N, CA, C and O atoms as a Maestro MAE file, in Angstrom:
{
 s_m_m2io_version
 :::
 2.0.0
}

f_m_ct {
 s_m_title
 :::
 protein
 m_atom[300] {
  # First column is atom index #
  i_m_mmod_type
  r_m_x_coord
  r_m_y_coord
  r_m_z_coord
  i_m_residue_number
  s_m_chain_name
  s_m_pdb_residue_name
  s_m_pdb_atom_name
  i_m_atomic_number
  :::
  1 25 89.965 86.083 87.070 1 A "MET " " N  " 7
  2 3 89.358 87.053 87.962 1 A "MET " " CA " 6
  3 2 90.354 88.146 88.354 1 A "MET " " C  " 6
  4 15 89.951 89.289 88.565 1 A "MET " " O  " 8
  5 25 91.641 87.821 88.455 2 A "LEU " " N  " 7
  6 3 92.629 88.833 88.813 2 A "LEU " " CA " 6
  7 2 92.874 89.822 87.685 2 A "LEU " " C  " 6
  8 15 93.521 90.847 87.899 2 A "LEU " " O  " 8
  9 25 92.375 89.539 86.496 3 A "GLN " " N  " 7
  10 3 92.564 90.438 85.367 3 A "GLN " " CA " 6
  11 2 91.603 91.626 85.392 3 A "GLN " " C  " 6
  12 15 91.711 92.512 84.544 3 A "GLN " " O  " 8
  13 25 90.671 91.668 86.337 4 A "SER " " N  " 7
  14 3 89.654 92.721 86.377 4 A "SER " " CA " 6
  15 2 90.178 94.004 87.036 4 A "SER " " C  " 6
  16 15 89.664 94.449 88.062 4 A "SER " " O  " 8
  17 25 91.210 94.582 86.422 5 A "VAL " " N  " 7
  18 3 91.778 95.859 86.856 5 A "VAL " " CA " 6
  19 2 91.350 96.891 85.816 5 A "VAL " " C  " 6
  20 15 91.558 96.695 84.619 5 A "VAL " " O  " 8
  21 25 90.757 97.980 86.271 6 A "TYR " " N  " 7
  22 3 90.259 98.980 85.319 6 A "TYR " " CA " 6
  23 2 90.244 100.357 85.957 6 A "TYR " " C  " 6
  24 15 90.230 100.447 87.185 6 A "TYR " " O  " 8
  25 25 90.247 101.438 85.181 7 A "PRO " " N  " 7
  26 3 90.442 101.488 83.728 7 A "PRO " " CA " 6
  27 2 91.923 101.352 83.375 7 A "PRO " " C  " 6
  28 15 92.802 101.627 84.193 7 A "PRO " " O  " 8
  29 25 92.171 100.934 82.173 8 A "ASN " " N  " 7
  30 3 93.531 100.792 81.667 8 A "ASN " " CA " 6
  31 2 93.511 101.086 80.171 8 A "ASN " " C  " 6
  32 15 92.987 100.282 79.401 8 A "ASN " " O  " 8
  33 25 94.067 102.213 79.742 9 A "PRO " " N  " 7
  34 3 94.883 103.163 80.495 9 A "PRO " " CA " 6
  35 2 94.066 103.955 81.516 9 A "PRO " " C  " 6
  36 15 92.839 104.029 81.446 9 A "PRO " " O  " 8
  37 25 94.799 104.547 82.471 10 A "THR " " N  " 7
  38 3 94.161 105.309 83.536 10 A "THR " " CA " 6
  39 2 94.724 106.730 83.584 10 A "THR " " C  " 6
  40 15 95.852 106.986 83.162 10 A "THR " " O  " 8
  41 25 93.919 107.633 84.100 11 A "THR " " N  " 7
  42 3 94.381 109.006 84.337 11 A "THR " " CA " 6
  43 2 94.497 109.275 85.836 11 A "THR " " C  " 6
  44 15 94.661 110.422 86.253 11 A "THR " " O  " 8
  45 25 94.413 108.223 86.638 12 A "GLY " " N  " 7
  46 3 94.546 108.417 88.085 12 A "GLY " " CA " 6
  47 2 94.236 107.189 88.893 12 A "GLY " " C  " 6
  48 15 95.148 106.494 89.340 12 A "GLY " " O  " 8
  49 25 92.960 106.906 89.091 13 A "ILE " " N  " 7
  50 3 92.554 105.818 89.981 13 A "ILE " " CA " 6
  51 2 92.361 104.528 89.195 13 A "ILE " " C  " 6
  52 15 91.716 104.507 88.147 13 A "ILE " " O  " 8
  53 25 92.938 103.450 89.730 14 A "VAL " " N  " 7
  54 3 92.776 102.111 89.170 14 A "VAL " " CA " 6
  55 2 92.016 101.277 90.191 14 A "VAL " " C  " 6
  56 15 92.382 101.232 91.365 14 A "VAL " " O  " 8
  57 25 90.965 100.623 89.739 15 A "ASN " " N  " 7
  58 3 90.167 99.749 90.595 15 A "ASN " " CA " 6
  59 2 90.766 98.347 90.582 15 A "ASN " " C  " 6
  60 15 91.082 97.804 89.524 15 A "ASN " " O  " 8
  61 25 90.917 97.774 91.765 16 A "LEU " " N  " 7
  62 3 91.499 96.444 91.910 16 A "LEU " " CA " 6
  63 2 90.413 95.387 92.025 16 A "LEU " " C  " 6
  64 15 89.284 95.697 92.408 16 A "LEU " " O  " 8
  65 25 90.742 94.139 91.696 17 A "PRO " " N  " 7
  66 3 89.756 93.054 91.851 17 A "PRO " " CA " 6
  67 2 89.361 92.908 93.321 17 A "PRO " " C  " 6
  68 15 90.183 93.098 94.218 17 A "PRO " " O  " 8
  69 25 88.127 92.577 93.548 18 A "GLN " " N  " 7
  70 3 87.627 92.377 94.908 18 A "GLN " " CA " 6
  71 2 87.805 90.916 95.274 18 A "GLN " " C  " 6
  72 15 86.853 90.136 95.264 18 A "GLN " " O  " 8
  73 25 89.047 90.555 95.600 19 A "VAL " " N  " 7
  74 3 89.412 89.175 95.900 19 A "VAL " " CA " 6
  75 2 89.931 89.122 97.336 19 A "VAL " " C  " 6
  76 15 90.747 89.948 97.745 19 A "VAL " " O  " 8
  77 25 89.455 88.159 98.077 20 A "GLU " " N  " 7
  78 3 89.897 87.971 99.464 20 A "GLU " " CA " 6
  79 2 91.394 87.677 99.505 20 A "GLU " " C  " 6
  80 15 91.886 86.841 98.747 20 A "GLU " " O  " 8
  81 25 92.115 88.361 100.387 21 A "GLY " " N  " 7
  82 3 93.539 88.104 100.573 21 A "GLY " " CA " 6
  83 2 94.434 88.617 99.456 21 A "GLY " " C  " 6
  84 15 95.544 88.115 99.279 21 A "GLY " " O  " 8
  85 25 93.971 89.609 98.696 22 A "LEU " " N  " 7
  86 3 94.757 90.146 97.584 22 A "LEU " " CA " 6
  87 2 95.904 91.023 98.100 22 A "LEU " " C  " 6
  88 15 95.697 91.906 98.932 22 A "LEU " " O  " 8
  89 25 97.105 90.765 97.596 23 A "TYR " " N  " 7
  90 3 98.282 91.593 97.843 23 A "TYR " " CA " 6
  91 2 98.759 92.074 96.480 23 A "TYR " " C  " 6
  92 15 98.747 91.311 95.514 23 A "TYR " " O  " 8
  93 25 99.180 93.336 96.394 24 A "TRP " " N  " 7
  94 3 99.624 93.869 95.107 24 A "TRP " " CA " 6
  95 2 100.953 94.588 95.238 24 A "TRP " " C  " 6
  96 15 101.320 95.079 96.305 24 A "TRP " " O  " 8
  97 25 101.671 94.636 94.107 25 A "GLN " " N  " 7
  98 3 102.931 95.364 94.000 25 A "GLN " " CA " 6
  99 2 102.899 96.144 92.696 25 A "GLN " " C  " 6
  100 15 102.481 95.620 91.663 25 A "GLN " " O  " 8
  101 25 103.340 97.399 92.743 26 A "LEU " " N  " 7
  102 3 103.408 98.243 91.552 26 A "LEU " " CA " 6
  103 2 104.879 98.532 91.250 26 A "LEU " " C  " 6
  104 15 105.608 99.045 92.098 26 A "LEU " " O  " 8
  105 25 105.301 98.196 90.035 27 A "HIS " " N  " 7
  106 3 106.689 98.379 89.610 27 A "HIS " " CA " 6
  107 2 106.744 99.349 88.436 27 A "HIS " " C  " 6
  108 15 105.845 99.365 87.595 27 A "HIS " " O  " 8
  109 25 107.812 100.167 88.380 28 A "ASP " " N  " 7
  110 3 107.983 101.069 87.243 28 A "ASP " " CA " 6
  111 2 108.613 100.315 86.075 28 A "ASP " " C  " 6
  112 15 108.821 99.104 86.150 28 A "ASP " " O  " 8
  113 25 108.916 101.041 84.993 29 A "ALA " " N  " 7
  114 3 109.426 100.423 83.768 29 A "ALA " " CA " 6
  115 2 110.787 99.766 83.963 29 A "ALA " " C  " 6
  116 15 111.157 98.882 83.190 29 A "ALA " " O  " 8
  117 25 111.537 100.180 84.980 30 A "THR " " N  " 7
  118 3 112.848 99.581 85.249 30 A "THR " " CA " 6
  119 2 112.753 98.383 86.187 30 A "THR " " C  " 6
  120 15 113.758 97.723 86.450 30 A "THR " " O  " 8
  121 25 111.549 98.093 86.697 31 A "GLY " " N  " 7
  122 3 111.359 96.981 87.612 31 A "GLY " " CA " 6
  123 2 111.441 97.360 89.077 31 A "GLY " " C  " 6
  124 15 111.315 96.502 89.950 31 A "GLY " " O  " 8
  125 25 111.652 98.640 89.352 32 A "ARG " " N  " 7
  126 3 111.750 99.119 90.737 32 A "ARG " " CA " 6
  127 2 110.367 99.107 91.393 32 A "ARG " " C  " 6
  128 15 109.382 99.544 90.797 32 A "ARG " " O  " 8
  129 25 110.307 98.602 92.622 33 A "LEU " " N  " 7
  130 3 109.054 98.588 93.374 33 A "LEU " " CA " 6
  131 2 108.686 100.010 93.770 33 A "LEU " " C  " 6
  132 15 109.461 100.689 94.443 33 A "LEU " " O  " 8
  133 25 107.512 100.461 93.358 34 A "ILE " " N  " 7
  134 3 107.030 101.816 93.633 34 A "ILE " " CA " 6
  135 2 106.114 101.836 94.854 34 A "ILE " " C  " 6
  136 15 106.233 102.706 95.716 34 A "ILE " " O  " 8
  137 25 105.200 100.867 94.919 35 A "ALA " " N  " 7
  138 3 104.222 100.811 96.006 35 A "ALA " " CA " 6
  139 2 103.711 99.380 96.115 35 A "ALA " " C  " 6
  140 15 103.786 98.602 95.164 35 A "ALA " " O  " 8
  141 25 103.192 99.052 97.289 36 A "ASP " " N  " 7
  142 3 102.566 97.753 97.485 36 A "ASP " " CA " 6
  143 2 101.540 97.868 98.589 36 A "ASP " " C  " 6
  144 15 101.502 98.856 99.322 36 A "ASP " " O  " 8
  145 25 100.712 96.850 98.698 37 A "GLY " " N  " 7
  146 3 99.713 96.900 99.742 37 A "GLY " " CA " 6
  147 2 98.708 95.766 99.662 37 A "GLY " " C  " 6
  148 15 98.797 94.879 98.813 37 A "GLY " " O  " 8
  149 25 97.763 95.825 100.563 38 A "SER " " N  " 7
  150 3 96.669 94.858 100.594 38 A "SER " " CA " 6
  151 2 95.472 95.536 101.248 38 A "SER " " C  " 6
  152 15 95.603 96.571 101.901 38 A "SER " " O  " 8
  153 25 94.312 94.933 101.061 39 A "GLY " " N  " 7
  154 3 93.113 95.453 101.695 39 A "GLY " " CA " 6
  155 2 92.566 96.726 101.073 39 A "GLY " " C  " 6
  156 15 91.662 97.348 101.632 39 A "GLY " " O  " 8
  157 25 93.099 97.121 99.929 40 A "ARG " " N  " 7
  158 3 92.600 98.318 99.251 40 A "ARG " " CA " 6
  159 2 91.777 97.928 98.037 40 A "ARG " " C  " 6
  160 15 91.981 96.868 97.446 40 A "ARG " " O  " 8
  161 25 90.855 98.788 97.678 41 A "LYS " " N  " 7
  162 3 90.027 98.564 96.505 41 A "LYS " " CA " 6
  163 2 90.525 99.358 95.302 41 A "LYS " " C  " 6
  164 15 90.105 99.112 94.171 41 A "LYS " " O  " 8
  165 25 91.431 100.320 95.551 42 A "GLN " " N  " 7
  166 3 91.925 101.197 94.485 42 A "GLN " " CA " 6
  167 2 93.376 101.591 94.737 42 A "GLN " " C  " 6
  168 15 93.874 101.555 95.863 42 A "GLN " " O  " 8
  169 25 94.034 101.969 93.638 43 A "ILE " " N  " 7
  170 3 95.346 102.607 93.707 43 A "ILE " " CA " 6
  171 2 95.194 103.958 93.030 43 A "ILE " " C  " 6
  172 15 94.691 104.031 91.908 43 A "ILE " " O  " 8
  173 25 95.617 105.021 93.687 44 A "ASP " " N  " 7
  174 3 95.545 106.363 93.113 44 A "ASP " " CA " 6
  175 2 96.951 106.792 92.678 44 A "ASP " " C  " 6
  176 15 97.780 107.160 93.510 44 A "ASP " " O  " 8
  177 25 97.203 106.741 91.394 45 A "PHE " " N  " 7
  178 3 98.507 107.103 90.843 45 A "PHE " " CA " 6
  179 2 98.853 108.551 91.138 45 A "PHE " " C  " 6
  180 15 100.028 108.884 91.290 45 A "PHE " " O  " 8
  181 25 97.847 109.421 91.221 46 A "ARG " " N  " 7
  182 3 98.092 110.851 91.459 46 A "ARG " " CA " 6
  183 2 98.682 111.091 92.833 46 A "ARG " " C  " 6
  184 15 99.617 111.880 92.968 46 A "ARG " " O  " 8
  185 25 98.158 110.427 93.864 47 A "THR " " N  " 7
  186 3 98.680 110.642 95.214 47 A "THR " " CA " 6
  187 2 100.069 110.023 95.396 47 A "THR " " C  " 6
  188 15 100.815 110.416 96.293 47 A "THR " " O  " 8
  189 25 100.408 109.061 94.547 48 A "LEU " " N  " 7
  190 3 101.748 108.474 94.582 48 A "LEU " " CA " 6
  191 2 102.771 109.362 93.878 48 A "LEU " " C  " 6
  192 15 103.976 109.130 93.983 48 A "LEU " " O  " 8
  193 25 102.287 110.385 93.155 49 A "GLY " " N  " 7
  194 3 103.181 111.314 92.457 49 A "GLY " " CA " 6
  195 2 103.943 110.666 91.312 49 A "GLY " " C  " 6
  196 15 105.118 110.967 91.101 49 A "GLY " " O  " 8
  197 25 103.287 109.780 90.571 50 A "LEU " " N  " 7
  198 3 103.950 109.028 89.515 50 A "LEU " " CA " 6
  199 2 103.961 109.761 88.185 50 A "LEU " " C  " 6
  200 15 103.074 110.565 87.898 50 A "LEU " " O  " 8
  201 25 104.973 109.476 87.379 51 A "ALA " " N  " 7
  202 3 105.103 110.046 86.042 51 A "ALA " " CA " 6
  203 2 104.334 109.183 85.037 51 A "ALA " " C  " 6
  204 15 104.048 108.011 85.282 51 A "ALA " " O  " 8
  205 25 104.010 109.803 83.900 52 A "GLU " " N  " 7
  206 3 103.371 109.055 82.820 52 A "GLU " " CA " 6
  207 2 104.322 107.985 82.315 52 A "GLU " " C  " 6
  208 15 105.447 108.281 81.915 52 A "GLU " " O  " 8
  209 25 103.871 106.757 82.335 53 A "GLN " " N  " 7
  210 3 104.618 105.645 81.764 53 A "GLN " " CA " 6
  211 2 103.800 104.380 81.914 53 A "GLN " " C  " 6
  212 15 102.682 104.409 82.427 53 A "GLN " " O  " 8
  213 25 104.356 103.279 81.469 54 A "THR " " N  " 7
  214 3 103.722 101.983 81.650 54 A "THR " " CA " 6
  215 2 104.302 101.334 82.900 54 A "THR " " C  " 6
  216 15 105.519 101.237 83.055 54 A "THR " " O  " 8
  217 25 103.422 100.894 83.785 55 A "TYR " " N  " 7
  218 3 103.797 100.250 85.034 55 A "TYR " " CA " 6
  219 2 103.371 98.789 84.979 55 A "TYR " " C  " 6
  220 15 102.511 98.408 84.185 55 A "TYR " " O  " 8
  221 25 103.980 97.985 85.827 56 A "THR " " N  " 7
  222 3 103.574 96.587 85.966 56 A "THR " " CA " 6
  223 2 102.932 96.420 87.338 56 A "THR " " C  " 6
  224 15 103.529 96.740 88.366 56 A "THR " " O  " 8
  225 25 101.717 95.918 87.330 57 A "LEU " " N  " 7
  226 3 100.981 95.655 88.562 57 A "LEU " " CA " 6
  227 2 100.971 94.148 88.778 57 A "LEU " " C  " 6
  228 15 100.446 93.402 87.951 57 A "LEU " " O  " 8
  229 25 101.541 93.708 89.868 58 A "ARG " " N  " 7
  230 3 101.549 92.287 90.207 58 A "ARG " " CA " 6
  231 2 100.483 92.049 91.254 58 A "ARG " " C  " 6
  232 15 100.479 92.694 92.303 58 A "ARG " " O  " 8
  233 25 99.576 91.121 90.974 59 A "LEU " " N  " 7
  234 3 98.484 90.759 91.870 59 A "LEU " " CA " 6
  235 2 98.754 89.367 92.416 59 A "LEU " " C  " 6
  236 15 99.029 88.441 91.654 59 A "LEU " " O  " 8
  237 25 98.676 89.215 93.734 60 A "ILE " " N  " 7
  238 3 99.065 87.967 94.376 60 A "ILE " " CA " 6
  239 2 97.988 87.542 95.373 60 A "ILE " " C  " 6
  240 15 97.531 88.342 96.189 60 A "ILE " " O  " 8
  241 25 97.591 86.281 95.295 61 A "THR " " N  " 7
  242 3 96.732 85.658 96.303 61 A "THR " " CA " 6
  243 2 97.409 84.362 96.738 61 A "THR " " C  " 6
  244 15 98.482 84.021 96.238 61 A "THR " " O  " 8
  245 25 96.791 83.647 97.658 62 A "ASP " " N  " 7
  246 3 97.340 82.368 98.099 62 A "ASP " " CA " 6
  247 2 97.374 81.348 96.961 62 A "ASP " " C  " 6
  248 15 98.236 80.470 96.946 62 A "ASP " " O  " 8
  249 25 96.450 81.455 96.013 63 A "GLU " " N  " 7
  250 3 96.326 80.470 94.953 63 A "GLU " " CA " 6
  251 2 97.047 80.837 93.658 63 A "GLU " " C  " 6
  252 15 97.478 79.947 92.924 63 A "GLU " " O  " 8
  253 25 97.185 82.128 93.366 64 A "VAL " " N  " 7
  254 3 97.670 82.525 92.040 64 A "VAL " " CA " 6
  255 2 98.337 83.894 92.108 64 A "VAL " " C  " 6
  256 15 98.065 84.692 93.004 64 A "VAL " " O  " 8
  257 25 99.216 84.147 91.142 65 A "SER " " N  " 7
  258 3 99.749 85.498 90.965 65 A "SER " " CA " 6
  259 2 99.796 85.796 89.478 65 A "SER " " C  " 6
  260 15 99.981 84.898 88.656 65 A "SER " " O  " 8
  261 25 99.627 87.060 89.146 66 A "THR " " N  " 7
  262 3 99.637 87.478 87.747 66 A "THR " " CA " 6
  263 2 100.175 88.897 87.663 66 A "THR " " C  " 6
  264 15 100.147 89.640 88.644 66 A "THR " " O  " 8
  265 25 100.664 89.264 86.492 67 A "SER " " N  " 7
  266 3 101.163 90.621 86.258 67 A "SER " " CA " 6
  267 2 100.379 91.253 85.127 67 A "SER " " C  " 6
  268 15 100.045 90.601 84.138 67 A "SER " " O  " 8
  269 25 100.090 92.544 85.291 68 A "ILE " " N  " 7
  270 3 99.314 93.305 84.309 68 A "ILE " " CA " 6
  271 2 100.068 94.585 84.005 68 A "ILE " " C  " 6
  272 15 100.556 95.248 84.920 68 A "ILE " " O  " 8
  273 25 100.171 94.943 82.731 69 A "LYS " " N  " 7
  274 3 100.749 96.224 82.332 69 A "LYS " " CA " 6
  275 2 99.676 97.295 82.458 69 A "LYS " " C  " 6
  276 15 98.571 97.136 81.939 69 A "LYS " " O  " 8
  277 25 99.998 98.387 83.148 70 A "LEU " " N  " 7
  278 3 99.081 99.516 83.315 70 A "LEU " " CA " 6
  279 2 99.697 100.762 82.704 70 A "LEU " " C  " 6
  280 15 100.856 101.084 82.966 70 A "LEU " " O  " 8
  281 25 98.924 101.456 81.896 71 A "VAL " " N  " 7
  282 3 99.397 102.701 81.286 71 A "VAL " " CA " 6
  283 2 98.790 103.852 82.069 71 A "VAL " " C  " 6
  284 15 97.572 103.957 82.211 71 A "VAL " " O  " 8
  285 25 99.672 104.722 82.578 72 A "TYR " " N  " 7
  286 3 99.235 105.912 83.329 72 A "TYR " " CA " 6
  287 2 99.435 107.136 82.458 72 A "TYR " " C  " 6
  288 15 100.550 107.409 82.012 72 A "TYR " " O  " 8
  289 25 98.360 107.878 82.213 73 A "LEU " " N  " 7
  290 3 98.370 109.126 81.463 73 A "LEU " " CA " 6
  291 2 98.060 110.248 82.423 73 A "LEU " " C  " 6
  292 15 96.912 110.409 82.836 73 A "LEU " " O  " 8
  293 25 99.052 111.020 82.783 74 A "ASN " " N  " 7
  294 3 98.913 112.092 83.760 74 A "ASN " " CA " 6
  295 2 98.252 113.299 83.114 74 A "ASN " " C  " 6
  296 15 98.913 114.083 82.432 74 A "ASN " " O  " 8
  297 25 96.943 113.451 83.329 75 A "GLN " " N  " 7
  298 3 96.211 114.560 82.696 75 A "GLN " " CA " 6
  299 2 95.712 115.530 83.720 75 A "GLN " " C  " 6
  300 15 95.075 116.524 83.370 75 A "GLN " " O  " 8
  :::
 }
 m_bond[299] {
  # First column is bond index #
  i_m_from
  i_m_to
  i_m_order
  :::
  1 1 2 1
  2 2 3 1
  3 3 4 2
  4 3 5 1
  5 5 6 1
  6 6 7 1
  7 7 8 2
  8 7 9 1
  9 9 10 1
  10 10 11 1
  11 11 12 2
  12 11 13 1
  13 13 14 1
  14 14 15 1
  15 15 16 2
  16 15 17 1
  17 17 18 1
  18 18 19 1
  19 19 20 2
  20 19 21 1
  21 21 22 1
  22 22 23 1
  23 23 24 2
  24 23 25 1
  25 25 26 1
  26 26 27 1
  27 27 28 2
  28 27 29 1
  29 29 30 1
  30 30 31 1
  31 31 32 2
  32 31 33 1
  33 33 34 1
  34 34 35 1
  35 35 36 2
  36 35 37 1
  37 37 38 1
  38 38 39 1
  39 39 40 2
  40 39 41 1
  41 41 42 1
  42 42 43 1
  43 43 44 2
  44 43 45 1
  45 45 46 1
  46 46 47 1
  47 47 48 2
  48 47 49 1
  49 49 50 1
  50 50 51 1
  51 51 52 2
  52 51 53 1
  53 53 54 1
  54 54 55 1
  55 55 56 2
  56 55 57 1
  57 57 58 1
  58 58 59 1
  59 59 60 2
  60 59 61 1
  61 61 62 1
  62 62 63 1
  63 63 64 2
  64 63 65 1
  65 65 66 1
  66 66 67 1
  67 67 68 2
  68 67 69 1
  69 69 70 1
  70 70 71 1
  71 71 72 2
  72 71 73 1
  73 73 74 1
  74 74 75 1
  75 75 76 2
  76 75 77 1
  77 77 78 1
  78 78 79 1
  79 79 80 2
  80 79 81 1
  81 81 82 1
  82 82 83 1
  83 83 84 2
  84 83 85 1
  85 85 86 1
  86 86 87 1
  87 87 88 2
  88 87 89 1
  89 89 90 1
  90 90 91 1
  91 91 92 2
  92 91 93 1
  93 93 94 1
  94 94 95 1
  95 95 96 2
  96 95 97 1
  97 97 98 1
  98 98 99 1
  99 99 100 2
  100 99 101 1
  101 101 102 1
  102 102 103 1
  103 103 104 2
  104 103 105 1
  105 105 106 1
  106 106 107 1
  107 107 108 2
  108 107 109 1
  109 109 110 1
  110 110 111 1
  111 111 112 2
  112 111 113 1
  113 113 114 1
  114 114 115 1
  115 115 116 2
  116 115 117 1
  117 117 118 1
  118 118 119 1
  119 119 120 2
  120 119 121 1
  121 121 122 1
  122 122 123 1
  123 123 124 2
  124 123 125 1
  125 125 126 1
  126 126 127 1
  127 127 128 2
  128 127 129 1
  129 129 130 1
  130 130 131 1
  131 131 132 2
  132 131 133 1
  133 133 134 1
  134 134 135 1
  135 135 136 2
  136 135 137 1
  137 137 138 1
  138 138 139 1
  139 139 140 2
  140 139 141 1
  141 141 142 1
  142 142 143 1
  143 143 144 2
  144 143 145 1
  145 145 146 1
  146 146 147 1
  147 147 148 2
  148 147 149 1
  149 149 150 1
  150 150 151 1
  151 151 152 2
  152 151 153 1
  153 153 154 1
  154 154 155 1
  155 155 156 2
  156 155 157 1
  157 157 158 1
  158 158 159 1
  159 159 160 2
  160 159 161 1
  161 161 162 1
  162 162 163 1
  163 163 164 2
  164 163 165 1
  165 165 166 1
  166 166 167 1
  167 167 168 2
  168 167 169 1
  169 169 170 1
  170 170 171 1
  171 171 172 2
  172 171 173 1
  173 173 174 1
  174 174 175 1
  175 175 176 2
  176 175 177 1
  177 177 178 1
  178 178 179 1
  179 179 180 2
  180 179 181 1
  181 181 182 1
  182 182 183 1
  183 183 184 2
  184 183 185 1
  185 185 186 1
  186 186 187 1
  187 187 188 2
  188 187 189 1
  189 189 190 1
  190 190 191 1
  191 191 192 2
  192 191 193 1
  193 193 194 1
  194 194 195 1
  195 195 196 2
  196 195 197 1
  197 197 198 1
  198 198 199 1
  199 199 200 2
  200 199 201 1
  201 201 202 1
  202 202 203 1
  203 203 204 2
  204 203 205 1
  205 205 206 1
  206 206 207 1
  207 207 208 2
  208 207 209 1
  209 209 210 1
  210 210 211 1
  211 211 212 2
  212 211 213 1
  213 213 214 1
  214 214 215 1
  215 215 216 2
  216 215 217 1
  217 217 218 1
  218 218 219 1
  219 219 220 2
  220 219 221 1
  221 221 222 1
  222 222 223 1
  223 223 224 2
  224 223 225 1
  225 225 226 1
  226 226 227 1
  227 227 228 2
  228 227 229 1
  229 229 230 1
  230 230 231 1
  231 231 232 2
  232 231 233 1
  233 233 234 1
  234 234 235 1
  235 235 236 2
  236 235 237 1
  237 237 238 1
  238 238 239 1
  239 239 240 2
  240 239 241 1
  241 241 242 1
  242 242 243 1
  243 243 244 2
  244 243 245 1
  245 245 246 1
  246 246 247 1
  247 247 248 2
  248 247 249 1
  249 249 250 1
  250 250 251 1
  251 251 252 2
  252 251 253 1
  253 253 254 1
  254 254 255 1
  255 255 256 2
  256 255 257 1
  257 257 258 1
  258 258 259 1
  259 259 260 2
  260 259 261 1
  261 261 262 1
  262 262 263 1
  263 263 264 2
  264 263 265 1
  265 265 266 1
  266 266 267 1
  267 267 268 2
  268 267 269 1
  269 269 270 1
  270 270 271 1
  271 271 272 2
  272 271 273 1
  273 273 274 1
  274 274 275 1
  275 275 276 2
  276 275 277 1
  277 277 278 1
  278 278 279 1
  279 279 280 2
  280 279 281 1
  281 281 282 1
  282 282 283 1
  283 283 284 2
  284 283 285 1
  285 285 286 1
  286 286 287 1
  287 287 288 2
  288 287 289 1
  289 289 290 1
  290 290 291 1
  291 291 292 2
  292 291 293 1
  293 293 294 1
  294 294 295 1
  295 295 296 2
  296 295 297 1
  297 297 298 1
  298 298 299 1
  299 299 300 2
  :::
 }
}
């Protein structure tokens, strides 16, 4: 269920899974933490001012955590 992040690749907004208690972390290609949060349904790469590259999105709940590669195409 945590794999339901879309669209990927994205040109801006990424929709997050609608899971109770979801916490997320976004890391750049070097592993640096770019952004994190909870209680959101979307991440907008454009408002974060991010460059085109592949990012790692870590999704965390009380029961499970997983990482997903996200490709951002700044168009």
